N, C-alpha and C positions, 0 to 999 in steps of 0.2 A: 426448689423454684431457681430456676437460671436467672441469674443477673442482667437488668435490665439494658445493660448496655453490650452484650452478650448475643443477646436475642436481638437486637436492633444490627448487629454485625451480619447476621444471619439473614434478615429482610433486606440488608441493602444488599448482599450476594444474589439475593433473587428479582432483583428489581425493582424493590419496593420505597418509596423515596421515605426517608427518615430526617430526623433536624441534624444539623452538625452539632459533634458535641465529644465531650472527652470525659471520660472516667478516672476518679483519682481514689485509690484506696485510702481507707483510714490509716492513718500515722502507727508505728509500733509504739506500744505503748497507752493507747488510747484506752482498750480493753479494762487494762492493770489501773486506769484511773478512775474507770467508773465500778471498782470494785466487782462483785458478784451478779452477771447479767440476770435481769428480770428481777432484781432486789432493789426496789426502790428506798433509797433515805440512806445505802449502806454509805460507808465513808468515799466522798469523790463523786458520788453520783451526781450532787447538785452543783458542782462544778467541775471544768478539766482543769489538769493541770494547764499552767499558762504558757509552757512549750509545747503542749500539746495542740491548745488551741491556737496557737501563731501559727504551727507548722500544718493546720487543717488551712485557715487564712491566704498563704502562702500558696500552698499546693493548688485550691481551686480558682487563685488568681492567677495563678501562673496557665492552668487547663484554659481558663474562660479567655487568655488574653489576644489570641486571634479570631477570638466568636462575635458576631454584629449584636449589639443589645436590641431590644432587650432580651433578657437571657431567664431562663427557668432553671432551677435549683431541684435536684431531688436525691433523696438519702435512699438506698436500698440494703437490704439484708434480712437476716431471717425473722420475722414478724412484720414484716414492711408489704402486705398482700395489696391492703385500700391505704395508700398514701396519702390522700386527700384526709382521710378520717383521722389518720396518726399524725398528723403535722410535719408531714416528712416530704410537702412540696412548697415552695415559693416561686411566684411569676413575678415577671414586669420586672426584674433586674437589671440597672440602669447599667453593669459594666461587671468589669474582672474584677475592681476592689470593693464593690458592694457585691457580688458573688462568696467573695472569699469570706467576709462578714457574716454572710445570711448563714454560711455551711456550721461555722463556730456557733453561732447562736443556735442552728437546728440540733447540732451536735449535745450541746449541753439539755436542751428541751426533751429530746428523746434520750439521751440517759437519766435525768430525772424521771424516766416514766420507766426505766427496767427494761430500755430499746438499746441495744449495740450497734451500729448501724455497721456494714463492712465496708462502705463508702458511698460518695458521691457521683451524682451522673451531672456536668454541668452542657445545657444546651440553648441553641437559638433560639428563640421562642416562636412559635409558630404563626401564621397571620391569622386572624379571625375566619370563623368558617360555620357551616352545619356538620356538629358532629356526630359520630357516629360509631356503636361497635362493630368489629368484627371480631370472629371467635370461633375456636372450632374445639369441641369435648368429646372423649371418647365415652359414646353410651355402652354399657354393659349388653345391651341387646341387638340394636343397629349399627355400631361401631360408630365412626367419622360422623360427626354432625358438624354442618356449618351454619353460623348463627349471623345475623345482621339487624341492625335496628338504630334506633334513635342513641347518642352515648352519651360517653359524659358523665356526670352526675343525675343526669336524666334515665339513665339506664333500666335501674330497677324502679325507679320514682314512675315511670311511663308504662315500661313493657311494654313497647313498643316495636316487636322483634320479627322477625322470619327467618324460617328454618329450613333447609334442605340437606338432605344423607350426602355425604361424599362419593363420588364425585360428582361437583356440578357443573354443566353448559353456562354458556353467555345466555342463553336464553333463562335458565334458572335464577342468574343472577338477576337479569332484568324483572321479572317476574317477583324475586323477593324484595326488591327496592318498589317497586310499584305497591305492591301489598301494604306497605309500612303507611300508618295513619299519618304521619310526617312527612310523607312523599310528596307534597306540593311543596313543602320547604327546598327538596331538592330543584324544583326547576324556578325561583323564583317567588319570593315572596312578600308585598306591599314593596316595592320597589328595589329588594332586593336582586342579584344576579342571577342567575343560574348556576346551578354548581357543574362541574368537569361527570358528569353522569357514565360518561365512556370510562376515566381512568377509575370510578368507582367500581364498573362490571370489570376491568380488568383486573382489579385488585381481588376480588372475591373469586376468580379465576384462579389466580395466582395463589393462594392459600387453601380454596377447596376445590378446584377444577383438575384433572387429569394430571398428574404427573407432578401437583402443586403440593405446597407444603404440607397439607395433611400425610403426601403417602411419605415424603422424606424425611421426615422429625419423627423422631419417637414420642409422638403425642397421649399425652392424659389430658391436660387443658392448654387451650391458646386464645390469647384474646390481644387484641390493637384497642385500646380504646382509652381515650379518644381517637379515631381516625377523622383528620379535619379534611371536609371537602370545601373546596375554594373554586373559583372562576376556573380556571387552570390549573388542574392536580390535584392530588390528594396526598395528605401526609400523616403517616403511622404515629403520632404523638407519644404513645405510651403503649408498651411493649409487655407482656405475659405470656410464660412459657412454663410448662409443667412437663417434666417427660413421667411416662407411663413406668419407666422404671428407672433404677439410680442412671444418673445422665453422665457422660464424659467428663474429664477436666474441662474442655472446649467442646460445645457443641459444635456439629457441621452438618452440612447439609448431605448426606446420603455416608458414605464412610470414613471413620475416624481419621483416615490419614487425610482427606482432603480438609483445607481449611476455606472458611468462608471467603478469603479473600482470591484466592486462586483456582477454587473448582467450577469449571464453566456449570453454568445453571442448562438442563436440557431444556432443547427447543428456543433458545435464546440465542444473541449473536452476544461474541464476548465484549465487554465493557458495559452494557447496557444496565445502565442504576437510576434510570428515572421511569421507566415505565413498570406497566404493569402485567400484563398478560398473557401471551403464548401459551395458550392453549393445544392441549395432544390431539389426536384423533378422536372420533368416537369409540368409546368403549365396549357400547351396547354389543353382545352377543350376537353372530349374524342372525343363529337361528336360535331359538329357545332351548333346542335341547345342548347347543354346543358352550364349552366354558366360557369364563370370560377373558374378553381380548386382555394381552400382555398391560401391566400396569393400570386393570382397574381398578380391582376388590380383591384380591386375590388374599394378601396377608390378612385385610380385614375381617374376611370370609374364615378364614381358619381360625382368626383370633375371636369369633364371635357364635362359637357353637353351629356353625354348616356343616351341614354332613358333606364329604364328598362326591359328586357327580360320577354316578356309575353309569350312565344313560341307561335304567332299568326300561324293560318295554312295560307296560304297566295292562296289558292286553289282556293276559293271564289272571290277573287279580280280580276284573270287572266280566269276563266273562270266562269260568271255570269250565274245563272240560269236567270235571266233579269234584266235589264239593268235602272234604271231611269233617265231622263234631266229634271233640274230645271233652268228654265229662259230660256225656248225658246218662243218667243211672236208668238201671233196669227195674228199678221197683219204685224209687224214690221220684218224681217229678222235680226237674231243676231247669234252668235257666238252657241249659244243653237241650235238655227235650224239647222245648219249648222253638227254639232252632230249630232243632229236626223237625216242626209240623211246620214252621214258616218255609221252611226248602222244601218240603216235600209237595207245598202248593204249589211252588213254580215249575215242579220237574225237574229241576238240574239233578245228572246221577249225583248219588248220595250212599255215602259211607259212613258208619260210625265207628267211634275208637273205644272199647270196653276191653277192660284184661279178662274177662269170664265169658260173659253173654257174646251166642251168635248172632243176634238182631239186637236192637234197640227199637222200640215203637212201631217193628216193622221195615226197621233198615236195617240192612246187611252190617255185622262190626266183623271189625278185625283186631289182632290184638294190640299192634303198636303203632304209631304214625310209620314207623317207616314201611309197612304193610299197605299204607291207605291208598298209594299209588294216586294220586288228587293232585291236582293246580294250584288248592287254597285249602285252609286247615282254620278253623275257627276253634279256640282252646279255652275251656270255661272250667278250670281247675283251681283251686286256692293260690293262692300267690308263691306260695314257697315252692311249690310242684312246675309251676309253668318251665323253668328255664331245663327242667328232667325233660320234660315233653317235646319242647322246642327242640332239644340238640335231636332228636329221635326223627326231625325232619328233611332228612338230605332226599334232594328229588324232587320236596313239594315247594316252587317256588316261591311262594306265599303262606303268611303263618297270621293269623290276628288274635292276639291276645285281647278277648274281653277280659280277665279279671283286673281288679284294683288292688292299693297296696303295695303300689312300687314307690317311684319317686315322687307323687304327689301326696303320701303320704307318709314323707320323711323317709322313707328307705331307699335313699337311693343304691346303694350298694347291691339290694336285688334288683334292680331296674339294670345296673351296669350285667351285672350277671346273667338277665336276660338276653341284651344283644351281644355279648360273648357266645351265648349259645346260640343264636340265631348265623353268628360269624361262620362259626365252628363248621354249623348243619347247611350254609351255604346258603339260606333260604334271607327272605327280605321279612322284615316286621313288622305290622301292622299295629301300633298303642306302644304299651298297654292300657288299660284303662279304656276302651275305645268298644263301641256296639259292633262295626262291622262295616259291611258295604251294601250299598242298593245300585243294581242295576237292571233295568225290565227287560233290556237286550241281552244280558248274560244270565238272569234267572238269576241274579244276587240280590240277597234281601235282610235284612234286620228289623223289620217290622210285618205285621200282621195286615192281615187283608188284602183284596186283590191289589196286585201293580197296577200301576196306570199306565199307560203306551209309553211305548220308548221316544224319547224326544232327543231335545240337542242342549240342553241345560245342566251343566255341572256343581257339585257343591262337595268342598271339603271345607268339614268340622275341625274341630279339636270337643265339639261335645257330640255323644251318641242322641242323649234326650233332647238337643234343640234340630240337628237332625233329623229327625224322627218327627219333629212336629212340622217342620219346613218343607217335609216330603208329603206327609197327610194333607198340609192348610195347603200347599203349593198345588198339587195335584187337584183339590176342589177348586180352585182358583184356576185352573187352567195349564198349569206349569206341566210339562212333561220334560223329565232327565233322562239324561244319558249315563252320565257316572255321578256315584256318590260315595265320598271315603270318608270314612271317621276316622281320626289320627291318633285319641286322647293324648297322652306326653309323647309321642313323636320321636320316641327315642330311636328308632333305625328310620323308616320312611316317613320325609318332613312335608309340612302345605307345599314348601317351596316347590319338591321335587315333584310333586305333584303337579301343581301348574303349570310346569314348564315341557311335563307328558301331555296334559289336558291339550294345550296350545297348538299341539301338532295332532291331536286328535280329530279323525274324521266326523264324529260324531258330536262332537262341542262346540257350540259356537258363545257360549257365555259362562261366565264361572261366577258363582257364588263363595265366600271364604268367612266361616267365624273361625275368630282365633281369639288366645287368651292371654299365651306366653307368649313373650319378645324376645326368647332367647335366641330364637334363630331369626332376629329382626334382619340382619343384614343378607343373611341367603332368599329370606323374603322379598326384600328391595330389589336383589340383583334379578331374581324371578321376573318380578313385575314388571321390572325395566326392558330384559329380552322380550314381553309380549306387549308392549306397550303401542296402543295403534293398531294392534293387530286382532288382539280378544279383546271383549268387553271383561272386566271383571269387577263385581261387588263386595266390599270387604263390610263384615260387623264385625265389632271389637266389643270383646269384655274387658273389663276390670281397667277403664282407661282411668281411674283415678289419681291423684297426686300421687297416692301413698305410692311408696317404691321409685319416687323420684331421686335421684342418685343426689347426695350432700357433695357440695363442690369448694372449691376455697375462691374461686373467680365469680364474676358474674355472669358469665358463661355458662356453666355448668348448673348455678342456680336454676335460671333460667328455662332446663330444656328439661319438661316432663313428658310424661309416656303419652297424655292425651294430646298436648301440638306434637309429637313426633310421627304417630299417625296420622294427624289432618297433613302433613307436613308429607309423609309418606304420598297419599293421596295425590297430593295436589303435583307432583313431582314423577308421578307416574301413569297415570292419566286412569287410575281407579276410582270407583265411587265408593265414599265412606259413609253408610247408614246408620243410624243409632237406633233400627229395632229391626224384630224380626218382619213385621208387615212391609217397611221398607225396602227391606234385602228382598222379597219373595215380589214384590211391587217392581222393583227396577227390574227382576230378573224375567218379567213378564213382560215388563215394554223389549227387554235386548230380544227375549222369543220371538214375540212380535212383530219387529220389526226387523230383525236381520238382516233379511237382504235389502234393506232401505238405507240402511247407515253405511256412512262411508266406509273405506280401510278394503284391504285384502282379506282377512279373514277368512280361517281356514275351511268353513261352511259357509253356504248363504241358503238356510231351509226355508221353508213356508211356515205360515202361521199355525202348523199342527203338524202331528204325525204324519209323514208319507207324503206332503203337500210342500211344492215348490212354486218359488212367484218368480216369473222372469224381469224380472226388475236392473236395470243398468243403475250401479249405485252411484249415486249423488256425489259429486266431488269437494273433497272436503273445504274447498275456499269458499263454493257455491252453498255449502250450510252454514250459516250463520247463526243459528240458532234463535231466530224470530219466529214468535208462536201467535196464531191469530186464535183467538178465543172468541166461540161462538154460541149463543144460548139464550134462555127466556129473561126477559128485562126484571129490573130488579136491584136489590141489593146484593144480590147474588155475583154480579159483574165486577159492582164495586172491589168487591172483597176477593175476587180473583184476580182483579189488576194487584191488589199488596200481596197477595198469595205469589205471584209469579214475578214479580219485583222483588220480594226477599229473597226468592231462590236464583236471585241474578240472571232471570230469562228477558228478555226484550219484546214487550207488546208494540211492534211498530204499527208507527199510520198507516191509514190505507191509504194509496193511492185517489190521487182525485178520477182516473179513469176506473178504477174499483166502484167509486162512488156512485159515479151513472149507471154502473152496468148492476149496481145495488139499486136505483132508486127505476128501472126499466122493469125489474121484479116485483117493484111493487113495497118494495123492503125500505123503511125509515121515512116514508111518505110523511111530512108535518115532524118528524125529527131529526135530529141529530145522529149522524153515521159516524162509527167511532171505531178504536180495537179495544176493550170486548166490544163484539157486533150483538147488539141485543136484536134476536127474532122470535116472533110467538110460536113458542113451544108448548103444545099442551093437547088435550083429548080433542080439541077442535080447530087444532092446528093441521096445516097442510105438510105431510110429511117432507116430500120433498123439495120443499124451498129452503133446505140449510143444504142440501146438497147442491141443490144450483145456486145460492149465495156464495158457498164455498168454492162451486168451479169459476162463477164469477170474477171471483177476490183473486186465486192463484194464479189464472189466467196473465193477470194485468202484473201481479207481484209477488214471486215463489216464496209462500212460508214455508221452510221447512216441516211444522209441526202443526197443528190444528188441532185444538180442542174444543171439543163438542159437548156441553154439561145440559143435562137435563133435571127440573124440579121431580122426581118419580112420585113424589107426594101429593103434585098436582093432579098427575092423570086419575086418581083412585077419588080424591076431595071433587072434584068437578067432572069426571068420568063413571062410568061401570067395568070397564072393559081393558084389559090392558093390551088389546090388540092394537091401538092407535101407539104405543109406547114400543112394542115389536114392529112396528109400517117404519117409527121414525129412525129404529137400529136397523133395519135393513136398509134405509134411506141411505144412511152414515155410511153401510159395507158394500153399497152401488158405488159412492162417492170414494170410498178408497181403492173398489177394482178400477174406477174410471180412469184415477188419478195416482197411478202405482210407487210413484216418485214423493208423493206426502203420506206422513206420518197421523195420520188420525188417530185421537184418543180420545175415548166416551169416559167420560165422570158421572155417575149415576148417583145425582145428591138426594138424599134422604131416602135412599132405595129399600130401608127398612119396612117402611109404609106399605111395600108390594106384597101381595098376598104371596104366601110361601112358594117357593119356585119360580116365583117369574125373574128373579135377578139371573136366575142359573141359564134361565133360556135366553134373556139380553146376552150373558156373557155366552153362550154358545153360535149364536146370532153374528154376533162382532168376532169372534176368534176364526170363523170361516175365512172373514176377508184381513185378517189379520191386524185385529184393533186390540188393544188392552184396553181394560176397564175397571177404573177406582172408583169405590163411596166417597172420594173428596181432593176437593182442588189442590190440599195439600200432597196429598199420595202421587196426584201427576206430577205437579210441579217439580217433586223430591226426584221422580224418573226422567222427566225430559230434560233437567239438569244433569244428571248422570250421562245422559247420552251426552249432550254438549259436551263434558268434561272428556267424554269417548273420543269425539269428532274433533275436540284441540289435541288430544295427542294424537291423532290421525295426519293431523295437520302439523304439526310439529313434526314430525319424523319423514314427512314428503319435504320437506322444507330442508332438513337435516341430510 
């Protein structure tokens, strides 16, 4: 742990305001007078020799002579991490003499507890204000993470904090502060003045922004707690710095030859000492496949398991001209034989690799992989033989190892050998411990049955089993996939690398990701930042529990956990974070249906189904404010809908007076109030076109980007006998979507299980033809619309930047 006064010298050099003060080393002889450190009760531990005590009083008093009271006294040294709990802090000291006496008393008390301080720091006490914490911790998976929140003694008690991965922008800093439960304290509360939020933002950027302290120090952990925010300015009252490696004798900002007092701070004029800011240029890559800009996160990437970006073209992975299968048996069917059958059904050119047979299950066979002449090889042999097989893959661009029993089974050396074999062969390795690739456009598959139509939705998954479920259930619900890759242990090809490539793939307009291992978290963060506002991404993360949280000495390290980091990652990058498979499919369905109606550049603007295109001008992001209009039958469902959408952070904006007049002209709301949610008679005896006409009357006066039409399917079969009225209602919504192409209409079929078998599929087909997604619950619809809103905000932020 670097002594506090040395840390504050670094802060001062970086332009961060710290209290005036001076450090006093413990006089020679004090340690000897205390006996053996850490052994209370030894001779001398209860009382320091009179000469040492007198020297402490004199030295501290001399150091404090030019400081204005009230003063603060702190002891520093080994074992003094949390000074308040150790009795190593005294506040409100009246002057130099009192500070000297307090130091002698503090020394006696610490020695009696077996703690020998290295010295004392005496400072001017900062004026009261709002106390916050600002810290950085080096997470093993995600790299440097910035934290801020309520500080002082409330840090752990309230746990009111916000996180962002470094580097942050000024917009990130403002969002962090706004997200705190204690945010009202910053803007004036019960007669207290508002604090200098701009100075707080500048401090956060100085610590966690491009070119900030997080990049220039060898950070293990770094914490300012408390930072006191006042009406004018902020001041770092306490500072703690734990280097990742052995620190130099005197820590500096940058090379060891530069001192805190002489080294100019990048991006700041010489002599600047009381301002906090100076952000560098945006560091996002200009295209998703480009390396990060200088100074962004390259060092952090190398330190946190990211594979170097090789600019691989993955087209042949998803559209191979020929596939080789290694491991199929000529007489005892196994997984390799199963995959041969899957591939025979897709019609992709196929070859088996077998040491003796000339054919396997009717597929021509070669003796070794080096004779396969394929673009893609699937390896399904025992783990111990995989490296030998992969080493034969010269000339084959991609090899997928299905076999398990590598790093995930506690055999990292076997996995490392597999990666070396792939490098020797000049091939890219998918896996190990993964199921493979699915691409209807290219004949790739790892699931049985007929393939769905090619579409524009991609999926990257660390679980082959879950990927298979998403494919089958998703296609059943109308999803059409462009590319699906399972990556297993991601020993070579990583989710981040695939995401960058998919961002420039002409066939992909949205990406879902299922992830379990945050070892490549920093590379994933960089990839997500490179596609932010360009490509919608939906994240489903397994294993977000507190287990695996890194133990840390400071408040900051103890308050950064996997689940909170994933949430922060999503907030910062504009990705949607969902909690289950159904929501993953549901959000992807929304992006598929409304791809052409969302703002943003996007690589493609597909229509609602395969081969369909909608000539719709994209809505400018500043006009897409997330307002939602909910329309459906009366009753408690409308009240509950309002609660659901409010809980999802979506606004049900009031209907303007002109719209109310238009609705009454249609006979809607006669004798009752009109509001949002709008109650319209929908049922077997209702007029199907009424919803279409009502929506048209409203959006003509006020543009709602999203309209949710809900229907109680049960009522159509309780009070009617035919599905035709329900079909007619859905066709009316489809007509409304075509007539109002800039609108995003979503259909919720509540109680859909009450319909006869097949009716829900019929409704989904009618809706899909017009690009309308269908959900069974308000909650699912709200989750999808909120996810789209996050993407829209990311588009807006990038446009402003």
